[in-house]
C-alpha positions in Angstrom: -15.7 -22.4 16.0 -17.5 -25.7 16.1 -15.7 -28.7 17.6 -14.6 -31.4 15.2 -15.6 -35.0 15.7 -12.7 -37.4 16.3 -13.2 -38.8 12.8 -12.7 -35.4 11.3 -9.4 -35.0 13.3 -8.2 -38.4 12.1 -8.9 -37.4 8.5 -7.0 -34.1 9.0 -4.1 -35.9 10.6 -3.8 -38.4 7.7 -3.9 -35.5 5.2 -0.9 -33.9 7.0 1.0 -37.1 6.9 0.2 -37.5 3.2 1.5 -34.0 2.6 4.8 -35.0 4.1 4.7 -33.7 7.7 6.5 -35.6 10.3 4.6 -37.1 13.2 6.4 -34.9 15.7 5.4 -31.7 13.7 1.7 -32.9 13.8 1.9 -33.6 17.6 3.5 -30.3 18.4 0.8 -28.6 16.4 -1.9 -30.4 18.1 -0.5 -29.5 21.5 -0.4 -25.8 20.5 -4.0 -25.9 19.2 -5.2 -27.5 22.5 -3.3 -24.9 24.5 -4.8 -22.0 22.5 -8.3 -23.6 22.8 -7.9 -23.8 26.6 -6.8 -20.1 26.7 -7.4 -18.1 29.8 -10.2 -20.5 30.9 -7.8 -23.0 32.2 -6.8 -22.8 35.9 -3.2 -23.2 34.8 -3.3 -20.0 33.0 -4.9 -17.8 35.7 -2.8 -15.9 38.1 -3.5 -15.2 41.7 -2.6 -11.8 42.9 -2.4 -11.0 46.6 
């Protein structure tokens, strides 16, 4: 999936607020999407077995 420009995210965020979503809901969703995008590539998500 292509990355969105910051301007695109601002537009999407404003649309969510206009639709009645609370800022906390938008922030929680953003954190979840970032975590999913990082996936297993993040050092935090890899396990060391020994």
